[in-house]
Every structure is written in C-alpha cells, then in structure tokens.
C-alpha positions in Angstrom: -21.6 -20.1 -23.1 -25.1 -21.0 -24.3 -27.4 -23.9 -23.4 -28.0 -26.9 -25.5 -31.5 -25.7 -26.2 -30.3 -22.4 -27.6 -27.5 -23.8 -29.8 -28.3 -24.7 -33.4 -28.3 -28.5 -33.8 -25.1 -30.0 -35.0 -25.3 -32.5 -37.9 -22.8 -35.2 -38.3 -19.5 -34.2 -39.9 -19.3 -35.0 -43.6 -15.9 -36.7 -43.2 -15.9 -38.5 -46.5 -16.9 -35.5 -48.6 -14.7 -33.1 -46.6 -11.8 -35.4 -46.9 -12.3 -35.8 -50.6 -12.4 -32.0 -51.2 -9.3 -31.5 -49.1 -7.5 -34.3 -50.9 -8.4 -32.8 -54.2 -7.0 -29.5 -53.3 -3.8 -31.2 -52.0 -3.4 -33.2 -55.2 -3.7 -30.1 -57.4 -1.2 -28.2 -55.3 1.2 -31.1 -55.2 1.0 -31.7 -59.0 2.2 -28.1 -59.8 4.5 -27.6 -56.8 7.7 -28.1 -58.8 6.8 -25.8 -61.7 8.5 -22.5 -62.3 10.9 -22.1 -59.3 11.6 -20.7 -55.9 9.9 -17.6 -54.7 12.3 -14.9 -53.3 10.8 -15.4 -49.8 11.4 -19.2 -50.0 15.1 -18.5 -50.8 15.2 -16.1 -47.8 13.6 -18.7 -45.5 16.2 -21.3 -46.5 19.0 -19.0 -45.4 17.2 -17.8 -42.3 16.6 -21.3 -41.2 20.3 -21.8 -41.2 20.6 -18.8 -38.9 18.3 -19.9 -36.0 17.1 -17.2 -33.7 14.0 -16.4 -31.6 13.1 -13.8 -34.2 14.2 -11.9 -37.3 13.6 -8.2 -38.1 10.7 -9.2 -40.4 9.2 -12.3 -38.9 9.1 -14.8 -36.0 11.1 -18.0 -36.3 8.4 -20.6 -37.3 8.5 -20.5 -41.1 12.3 -20.4 -41.4 12.5 -23.4 -39.1 10.0 -25.3 -41.3 12.1 -24.4 -44.3 15.2 -25.7 -42.6 13.5 -29.0 -41.6 12.2 -29.7 -45.1 15.5 -28.9 -46.7 17.2 -31.3 -44.3 14.6 -34.0 -45.0 14.5 -33.5 -48.8 17.7 -31.5 -49.7 17.3 -29.3 -52.7 13.7 -30.3 -53.5 11.3 -27.5 -54.3 8.4 -29.9 -54.1 9.6 -31.1 -50.7 10.0 -27.5 -49.5 6.4 -26.8 -50.4 4.9 -30.0 -49.0 3.9 -28.4 -45.7 2.0 -25.8 -47.6 0.1 -28.5 -49.5 -0.9 -30.2 -46.2 -1.8 -26.9 -44.5 -4.1 -25.9 -47.4 -5.9 -29.3 -47.2 -6.3 -28.7 -43.4 -7.7 -25.2 -44.0 -10.4 -26.8 -46.3 -11.2 -29.5 -43.8 -11.5 -27.0 -40.9 -13.7 -24.7 -42.9 -16.2 -27.5 -43.3 -16.0 -28.3 -39.6 -16.6 -24.7 -38.7 -19.8 -24.9 -40.8 -20.8 -27.9 -38.8 -20.3 -26.1 -35.5 -22.5 -23.3 -36.8 -25.3 -25.8 -37.6 -24.6 -26.7 -41.2 -25.7 -30.0 -42.6 -23.5 -32.2 -44.7 -24.3 -30.5 -47.9 -23.5 -27.0 -46.5 -20.3 -28.3 -44.9 -19.2 -29.4 -48.4 -20.2 -26.1 -49.9 -18.2 -24.2 -47.4 -15.1 -26.4 -47.8 -15.3 -26.3 -51.6 -15.7 -22.6 -51.6 -12.5 -22.2 -49.6 -10.8 -24.9 -51.7 -11.3 -23.1 -55.0 -10.5 -19.6 -53.5 -7.8 -17.6 -55.1 -6.1 -16.8 -51.8 -5.9 -20.5 -50.8 -4.3 -21.6 -54.0 -2.0 -18.7 -54.1 -0.6 -19.2 -50.6 -0.9 -23.0 -50.8 1.5 -23.1 -53.8 4.4 -21.4 -51.8 6.1 -21.9 -48.5 5.3 -18.6 -46.8 4.3 -17.1 -43.5 0.9 -16.3 -45.0 0.2 -20.0 -45.6 0.6 -20.9 -41.9 -1.1 -17.7 -40.9 -4.2 -18.7 -42.9 -4.2 -22.1 -41.1 -3.8 -20.3 -37.7 -6.8 -18.0 -38.3 -8.9 -21.0 -39.5 -7.9 -23.2 -36.5 -8.5 -20.3 -34.1 -11.9 -19.6 -35.6 -12.9 -23.2 -35.2 -11.7 -23.4 -31.6 -13.3 -20.0 -30.7 -16.6 -21.0 -32.2 -16.6 -24.0 -29.9 -15.2 -22.1 -26.9 -17.9 -19.4 -27.1 -20.6 -22.0 -27.2 -19.2 -24.6 -24.7 -16.7 -22.8 -22.5 -14.3 -24.8 -20.4 -10.9 -26.2 -21.1 -11.1 -25.7 -24.9 -9.9 -22.2 -24.2 -6.5 -23.7 -23.3 -6.4 -25.1 -26.9 -7.2 -21.6 -28.2 -4.3 -20.3 -26.2 -1.9 -23.0 -27.4 -2.8 -22.4 -31.1 -2.6 -18.6 -30.6 0.9 -18.9 -29.1 2.1 -21.0 -32.0 0.5 -18.7 -34.5 2.3 -15.7 -33.0 5.6 -17.5 -33.5 4.8 -17.2 -37.2 3.1 -13.8 -37.6 1.7 -11.1 -35.4 -1.6 -10.8 -37.4 -3.5 -13.3 -35.3 -3.5 -10.7 -32.6 -6.0 -8.8 -34.8 -8.4 -11.7 -34.8 -8.1 -12.3 -31.1 -8.4 -8.6 -30.2 -11.3 -8.2 -32.6 -13.2 -11.2 -31.2 -12.5 -9.9 -27.6 -14.0 -6.5 -28.5 -16.8 -8.2 -30.3 -17.7 -10.2 -27.2 -17.7 -7.0 -25.1 -19.9 -5.3 -27.6 -22.2 -8.1 -28.8 -21.7 -10.9 -26.3 -21.7 -13.5 -24.9 -20.0 -11.5 -22.2 -20.5 -14.3 -19.7 -17.8 -16.2 -21.6 -15.2 -13.9 -20.1 -16.4 -14.3 -16.6 -14.9 -17.8 -16.3 -11.2 -18.4 -15.6 -10.7 -20.5 -18.8 -10.3 -17.7 -21.4 -7.7 -16.0 -19.1 -5.8 -19.2 -18.6 -5.8 -19.6 -22.4 -4.3 -16.2 -22.7 -1.6 -17.1 -20.2 -0.8 -20.2 -22.3 -0.5 -18.1 -25.5 1.7 -15.5 -23.8 4.0 -18.2 -22.4 4.5 -19.7 -25.9 4.9 -16.4 -27.5 7.3 -15.0 -24.8 10.6 -16.0 -26.5 9.9 -14.0 -29.6 8.3 -11.2 -27.7 11.5 -10.9 -25.6 13.5 -10.9 -28.8 11.5 -8.1 -30.2 11.9 -6.1 -27.0 15.7 -6.7 -27.0 16.0 -5.5 -30.6 13.8 -2.4 -30.4 10.6 -4.0 -31.8 11.7 -4.0 -35.5 8.2 -5.3 -36.3 7.0 -1.7 -36.0 9.6 -0.5 -38.5 8.6 -3.2 -40.9 4.9 -2.4 -40.5 5.6 1.3 -41.3 7.6 0.3 -44.4 4.8 -2.0 -45.6 2.3 0.8 -45.0 4.5 3.0 -47.2 4.3 0.5 -50.1 7.7 -1.0 -49.8 6.5 -4.6 -50.4 5.9 -5.8 -53.9 2.5 -7.2 -52.8 1.3 -3.9 -51.3 -1.7 -2.2 -52.9 -3.0 1.4 -52.7 -5.4 2.0 -49.9 -8.4 2.5 -52.2 -8.0 -1.1 -53.6 -8.2 -2.7 -50.1 -12.0 -3.1 -50.1 -12.3 -4.1 -53.8 -9.7 -6.7 -53.3 -11.9 -8.5 -50.8 -14.3 -9.3 -53.6 -11.7 -11.3 -55.5 -9.7 -13.1 -52.7 -12.2 -16.0 -52.7 -13.9 -15.5 -56.1 -16.2 -12.8 -57.5 -18.7 -15.6 -58.1 -18.7 -16.7 -54.5 -19.0 -13.3 -52.8 -22.7 -14.0 -51.9 -21.6 -17.0 -49.8 -19.2 -15.2 -47.5 -21.1 -11.9 -47.6 -24.3 -13.7 -46.5 -22.2 -15.4 -43.8 -21.2 -12.0 -42.4 -24.8 -10.9 -42.4 -26.0 -14.1 -40.7 -23.3 -13.7 -38.0 -24.4 -10.1 -37.5 -28.1 -10.5 -37.6 -29.3 -14.1 -37.4 -30.6 -15.0 -33.9 -29.5 -18.6 -34.4 -25.9 -17.4 -34.6 -26.0 -14.7 -32.0 -23.4 -16.5 -29.8 -20.8 -15.9 -32.6 -21.8 -12.3 -33.4 -18.3 -11.3 -32.2 -16.9 -12.5 -35.5 -19.0 -10.0 -37.4 -17.8 -7.2 -35.2 -14.2 -8.5 -35.5 -14.4 -8.5 -39.3 -15.4 -4.8 -39.4 -12.7 -3.8 -36.8 -10.0 -5.6 -38.6 -10.9 -4.2 -42.0 -10.9 -0.7 -40.5 -7.5 -1.3 -38.8 -5.8 -2.6 -41.9 -7.3 0.1 -44.1 -6.1 2.8 -41.8 -2.7 1.4 -41.2 -1.9 0.4 -44.8 -2.2 -3.3 -44.4 -2.2 -5.6 -47.4 -5.6 -6.7 -48.7 -4.9 -10.4 -48.1 -4.5 -9.7 -44.4 -8.3 -10.3 -44.2 -8.1 -13.7 -45.8 -8.2 -15.5 -42.4 -11.8 -14.4 -41.9 -13.1 -16.2 -45.0 -13.3 -19.7 -43.5 -15.7 -18.6 -40.8 -17.6 -16.3 -43.1 -18.0 -19.1 -45.8 -19.0 -21.5 -43.0 -21.7 -19.2 -41.8 -23.1 -18.4 -45.2 -23.0 -21.9 -46.7 -26.2 -23.2 -45.0 -28.3 -20.3 -46.3 -26.9 -20.7 -49.8 -27.4 -24.5 -49.7 -31.0 -23.9 -48.6 -31.5 -21.5 -51.5 -30.3 -24.1 -53.9 -32.8 -26.6 -52.6 -35.8 -24.3 -53.1 -37.8 -23.6 -56.2 -36.0 -24.7 -59.4 -33.7 -27.0 -57.6 -31.8 -28.3 -60.6 -31.2 -24.9 -62.0 -30.1 -23.4 -58.7 -27.8 -26.4 -57.9 -26.4 -26.2 -61.4 -25.6 -22.5 -61.0 -23.9 -23.2 -57.7 -21.8 -26.0 -59.2 -20.9 -23.8 -62.1 -19.8 -21.0 -59.8 -17.5 -23.4 -58.0 -16.1 -24.8 -61.2 -15.5 -21.4 -62.8 -14.0 -20.1 -59.6 -11.6 -23.0 -59.6 -10.6 -22.5 -63.2 -10.0 -18.7 -62.7 -8.1 -19.2 -59.4 -6.0 -22.0 -60.8 -5.0 -20.2 -64.0 -4.2 -16.9 -62.2 -2.6 -18.3 -59.0 -0.9 -21.5 -60.0 2.0 -22.1 -62.5 -0.2 -23.6 -65.3 0.8 -21.2 -68.1 4.2 -22.2 -69.5 6.9 -19.9 -68.1 8.0 -18.8 -71.6 4.4 -17.5 -72.2 4.0 -15.7 -68.9 5.1 -12.3 -70.1 2.4 -12.3 -72.8 -0.4 -12.7 -70.2 -1.9 -10.4 -67.5 -1.0 -13.0 -64.8 2.1 -11.2 -63.4 0.1 -8.0 -63.1 -2.7 -9.8 -61.2 -0.5 -12.2 -59.3 2.8 -10.5 -58.3 4.2 -13.7 -56.9 4.1 -15.5 -60.3 6.8 -13.2 -61.7 9.0 -13.7 -58.6 9.2 -17.5 -59.1 11.0 -17.4 -62.5 14.4 -16.3 -63.5 16.5 -17.3 -60.5 18.7 -19.9 -62.3 19.4 -17.2 -65.0 20.1 -14.7 -62.3 22.6 -17.1 -60.7 24.2 -17.9 -64.1 24.8 -14.2 -64.7 26.6 -13.8 -61.3 28.6 -17.0 -62.0 29.7 -15.7 -65.4 30.8 -12.4 -63.9 32.7 -14.3 -61.3 34.4 -16.5 -63.9 35.7 -13.4 -65.7 37.6 -12.2 -62.6 41.3 -12.9 -62.1 42.0 -16.2 -60.3 42.9 -15.8 -56.7 40.9 -12.7 -55.9 38.9 -12.9 -52.7 35.3 -12.3 -53.9 32.0 -11.7 -52.1 28.6 -10.9 -53.4 26.5 -7.9 -52.2 22.9 -7.7 -53.3 20.1 -5.1 -52.9 17.5 -7.5 -51.5 17.2 -10.8 -49.6 15.8 -12.7 -52.6 18.9 -12.0 -54.6 21.1 -13.0 -51.7 19.1 -16.1 -51.2 19.5 -17.1 -54.8 23.2 -16.8 -54.5 23.2 -18.9 -51.3 21.0 -21.6 -53.0 22.5 -21.8 -56.5 26.1 -20.6 -56.1 27.5 -22.3 -53.0 31.0 -21.3 -54.1 30.1 -17.7 -53.5 28.0 -18.2 -50.4 27.3 -16.7 -48.0 25.9 -13.7 -49.9 25.5 -10.4 -48.1 22.8 -7.8 -48.2 21.6 -4.8 -46.1 18.0 -6.0 -46.5 16.0 -7.2 -43.4 17.7 -10.1 -41.6 20.5 -10.4 -44.0 21.9 -7.2 -42.6 22.1 -8.8 -39.1 24.2 -11.6 -40.5 27.0 -9.2 -41.2 29.1 -7.6 -44.0 31.6 -9.3 -46.2 35.0 -10.1 -44.6 37.4 -7.1 -44.3 40.0 -8.9 -46.4 37.6 -9.2 -49.4 39.4 -7.8 -52.6 36.4 -7.6 -54.9 32.7 -7.3 -54.6 30.1 -8.4 -57.2 27.3 -6.0 -56.4 23.8 -6.7 -57.7 20.9 -4.2 -58.1 22.4 -1.2 -56.3 22.7 2.3 -57.5 26.1 3.2 -59.1 26.5 6.7 -57.5 26.9 5.5 -53.9 29.1 2.6 -55.0 31.5 5.2 -56.6 31.7 7.0 -53.3 32.5 3.9 -51.4 34.9 2.2 -53.9 37.8 3.4 -55.9 36.9 1.3 -59.0 33.4 0.4 -60.1 32.7 -1.4 -63.4 29.4 -2.4 -64.9 29.9 -6.1 -65.7 26.4 -7.3 -66.7 22.7 -6.9 -66.5 20.2 -9.4 -65.2 18.0 -11.0 -68.0 15.6 -13.8 -67.1 15.4 -14.8 -70.7 11.6 -14.6 -70.7 11.0 -11.0 -71.4 9.3 -10.7 -68.1 9.5 -7.4 -66.2 9.9 -8.8 -62.7 11.8 -7.2 -59.8 15.3 -8.3 -61.0 14.9 -7.9 -64.8 17.5 -5.4 -66.1 19.2 -4.9 -62.8 22.9 -4.0 -63.1 25.7 -6.2 -61.9 28.8 -4.2 -60.9 32.3 -5.3 -60.0 33.6 -3.0 -57.2 37.2 -2.8 -55.9 39.4 -0.6 -53.7 36.9 0.0 -50.8 37.6 3.4 -49.3 35.9 2.9 -45.9 35.8 0.1 -43.3 32.8 -2.1 -43.2 32.1 -0.8 -39.6 31.3 2.5 -41.2 29.8 1.4 -44.4 27.5 -1.5 -43.2 25.1 0.7 -41.2 24.4 2.8 -44.3 23.3 -0.2 -46.2 20.6 -1.3 -43.8 17.0 -1.2 -45.0 13.9 -2.9 -43.7 10.8 -3.5 -45.8 
C-alpha cells in the first residue's frame, strides 16, 4: 500500500465517453451476432449445459451453465446465446478505461485505452462467440482492475479480488497464471508490504472456497486438465500455433498499429517511478509469456494482459498527441484506431458473405470463421443418410469430435443424443447396446471394419461453400453387426484434446 502523496492523482472517470465506446462495441457485436452460424464449441456447450456437473474433462462448469441458461431464456436463438458475450465485451472496454483512471490517466487517455481495447482483434473475435475465452478475458480485466486498487489501497478490496478469482477459476484455470505472476512480481519488485496484511490471504481463502467444488472434481477424476494441456501443447487444437509464432502473434492480438500503446504501457509499468506500485504486472507479463511459450500455450492466452497494458500506455500516447503538431498527431491516432477497427472487424467478424469466405484469406487468419459455417449442411447430410435406412432400425450417431456430436444434438433431435469419444462426450456414454445401426461421422474406415461386420460409405460432408474447414470432405459410414460389446469398445474411442 502506498500513501496518497505517492499515488498518481486520479482524474474523474469519463463515464459518458467510456459508456459510449462500450455501447458502440456492443452494438457492433449484436448487429452481426446472428450471421454465419454456431461455432463447434457453442454446440458443445449447449449439450454440456444439459449435463450439469462440477466440471468436465476440458473445462469448469461456468460457460456450459451460461449456455444452458440462455437457451432456456431464448430457445434456439443464436443471437440470444451470444448476448452474454456482447455484454462481457462492453464491460471489458469499460473496465480498461477505469484501469487507466486508477493508473492516473485523464479522461482523454481513459477513452484512448478503452477505444484501443474496443477495436482490438482479440476482443471482437471472442466477443462474437460464446466461449470460455470471452469470460476469461473479462476475468483477467476485472482482476487487473481490482489488483491495481488493492496494491494501492490495501484492505477489504482483496476480498473482492478473491471472489472474482474464485468465479474466474470456475470458467478456466488460466487466471492462476495472472495471480501467480503478480504474486511473484510483488515479491521481486514490490510492494512487498501488501502481503504483510491479512487481507490478501483472506482473499485467497475466498477464492479457494469458491473454486473448491471444481478442484475436488478434478482430483476425483485424475486431473484431466493436465491431459488436456498436454494435448493442446502437442497441437491438437485447431487454434494452436507453432511455438515460434507465439511472440509474433502478440503484435496482432490488439492491432499492429496499436502496438506502441501497450508496449509503452509495459515499459511504464516496468520503469516509470509513478507506476512503481504496479511493477508486478510488468514482471507477471514476462513470466506468463515465458510459461506459455515453454508449455505450448496458445498465443491468445496472453490477451488478458492487454487491458492493463493499454491502460498504462494510453496516458503517454495521449500526451504525445497533445505535443508539437497536435492536429497531425491526433489525426494519426484517430486513423490508427479507425484502421484497426476496420481490419479487426473484417477479419474477426462475419462481415464477408459466407459464400465468398473460401475466396478470402480470412479462414487462414481466423480459424474460428471457418468453424461457424456448414453445420446445417452437415446435419442435412446425416438426415439424408438416416432417411435411406430401412424403417424400424434402431439407429445412433457416432462422431469423431464434439462439434459434430453437438450439431446432431442441436439440429437433429430425432437422432439425439449423439455419441462421441471426444472430451466430455465420452463421459456421457456409448450408444445403447440394442442399437442395430450406427451412422459414423469422420472416423477412419480401418478400425470400423475391425469393430463391425458391415461398413458402408454412405456420404461425404460438403458445406456447399467450397470451404476447407474441419468437416469438409469427411466420410459418413453406416456400420452394422458390431463384433464387441460397448464395454470393450468405448474405452478405445476416448480422446482428449
């Protein structure tokens, strides 16, 4: 804790401007929220939400419960499903401006920090989808805002840090990296006196109490999060990147044009005497980058640092714009924000017509764009295969991944529940023993012929857009005469990643 004399003065919060920037981001996301279609993860969350648990092999329960709640409130609405992400994104923008205020920024710099976050590629990407990453970004931003205040003021605000941390850990484990990084940063760079009081430790107890149900679930199930992490490090996720791209990706997660804002923010946190109370964040950033780089983490895992970095850098950039050729510098800054918004929106939001998507580089840059089209066509192919089967056969669907199973559950209720060995779907069990026929999607033919007496290629998935996404061209088999019981076969189908 520092004295009032040492703390940089706090200007009034630019509530009107911050609210306008946040509302603008929300309006943009809401306007395009129904374009294209479900993401594979959203289809998965909808099913997981109907299988409530304290945890799943690949995530805590928070996001599936949100998906279930929104589907109950607005059944079948893609826009409704994504409404929480719209609100979360607006709140991230608002909190970024408030962090800047806590670090001594005036109203103009608060708006610059909020606007920089609002036009960032990572915010628009995760704000368009319901995902664990969306809530994780809010968690890191809220924790950063509370930690900035706690390190300066001390006292009961540490309890709020603990409460938010506990909730954040019910969504993803990554906030532990922020918290551990800041703790090490405090020990290395201060203010060490903040840890001498009882409040931080009481906050830690609050966090542990809230997180305990999921932690107990992980322990009871052999900590599958470790298996998942190893699989991601091995490149099993579609959004994984080679290790050598981890650092270059940091330059584009906000915008190449706005790198000076957050880079200067890190430098100020590390070196500016006025911000020495929060030097732990500069240390935490380096520690987290090193950890994720070594362990094969995804580049966007660092996204949660950008709100505090932008908040720290905005005052210096705003001061630069006011010096010398003020109109020219301010114009350059506005142009950087406008061009960043244009680039981020085109690449990360569904603005290009779906039928033109394959002729653009967007799916190569934004993997998730390709995973939000083609699901109705996927379901229609499965329905057509089913319609060609003899009446009266007991049929189940087995898929290679959770997105495909989720699409069957969402679009083909007559064939639900679908089955898959992928992640939590495996825990929900195999098809019934009395099943006569399986429609099998996306699996290799050779093992199917070992397990079934008759295997016939019935169709291939075609999204109708010429887009080479994960499902395009996958085979659809009809398998009959199963040779082994599910108790023997089902363990062989399990895969986590």
